[in-house]
C-alpha atoms as one frame of an Amber mdcrd trajectory, in Angstrom:
protein
  71.429 108.826  92.617  72.163 112.548  92.633  69.392 114.307  90.708  71.346
 117.573  90.825  74.266 116.138  88.876  75.230 117.998  85.749  77.229 117.019
  82.718  78.977 120.401  82.598  82.743 120.208  83.147  83.951 121.439  86.516
  86.729 124.029  86.586  88.424 124.688  89.944  90.115 128.076  90.255  92.167
 129.414  93.163  91.815 133.195  93.213  94.224 135.170  95.326  97.944 135.036
  95.598  99.417 135.601  92.156  96.009 136.354  90.638  95.831 139.474  92.798
  99.477 140.459  93.142 102.068 139.700  90.496 105.791 139.363  91.076 106.689
 142.425  88.985 104.209 144.707  90.783 104.500 146.857  93.901 101.181 145.718
  95.335  99.245 148.966  95.116  95.475 148.919  95.425  95.193 150.084  91.799
  97.336 147.158  90.599  95.355 144.669  92.639  92.013 146.101  91.432  93.135
 145.802  87.797  94.262 142.218  88.437  90.923 141.357  90.055  89.042 142.810
  87.074  91.115 140.776  84.632  90.660 137.642  86.742  86.893 138.204  87.008
  86.632 138.530  83.234  88.416 135.196  82.823  86.091 133.547  85.346  83.072
 134.869  83.433  84.548 133.363  80.254  84.837 129.978  81.985  81.163 130.077
  82.993  80.056 131.461  79.608  81.769 128.506  77.932  79.328 126.215  79.741
  81.486 125.088  82.650  80.722 124.827  86.334  83.066 126.951  88.414  84.350
 126.232  91.902  86.316 129.099  93.453  88.793 128.842  96.263  91.114 131.455
  97.705  94.898 131.344  97.755  96.283 134.196  99.844 100.005 133.585 100.209
 101.328 136.986  99.072  98.760 138.869 101.127  99.668 136.936 104.285 103.354
 137.470 103.575 102.893 141.230 103.223 100.985 141.475 106.508 103.623 139.403
 108.300 106.384 141.560 106.852 104.577 144.775 107.847 104.112 143.589 111.422
 107.754 142.511 111.738 109.249 145.973 111.120 110.846 147.666 114.131 108.364
 150.052 115.673 105.325 148.137 114.385 102.270 149.037 116.427 100.881 145.504
 116.365 103.009 142.655 117.718 103.592 139.688 115.388 100.769 137.137 115.439
 100.661 133.390 114.726 100.316 132.381 111.066  96.711 131.206 111.495  95.698
 134.718 112.591  97.187 136.233 109.430  95.395 133.639 107.330  92.102 134.457
 109.027  92.680 138.179 108.463  93.020 137.758 104.716  90.211 135.269 104.131
  87.495 137.939 104.235
C-alpha cells in the first residue's frame, strides 16, 4: 500500500511548443517570456485549486526553429541529427 498516495486529482501539462510560441507570433524573446508568464499563472491556478501537477516539456516549435536556422546556406554549424536538436532544447 502506498502511504504517499493522495486523493488530489492529477493534472498533466505539457509546457513548451505552443505554450511558448504561438502560430501568430514571430518568436521573439519578449513574446516567449509573456507566454511563459501566462502559462505559469495558469499552472499556479491548477495547484491553487487543490490539484497535483505533473509537468512535461513539448518542444516541437523550438526544435523546428533550430533545424531551420542550421539549414540556411552559409550556416556556421552543420545540420545535426534530430536527437541532438531535442537535447539542445530540453534544458
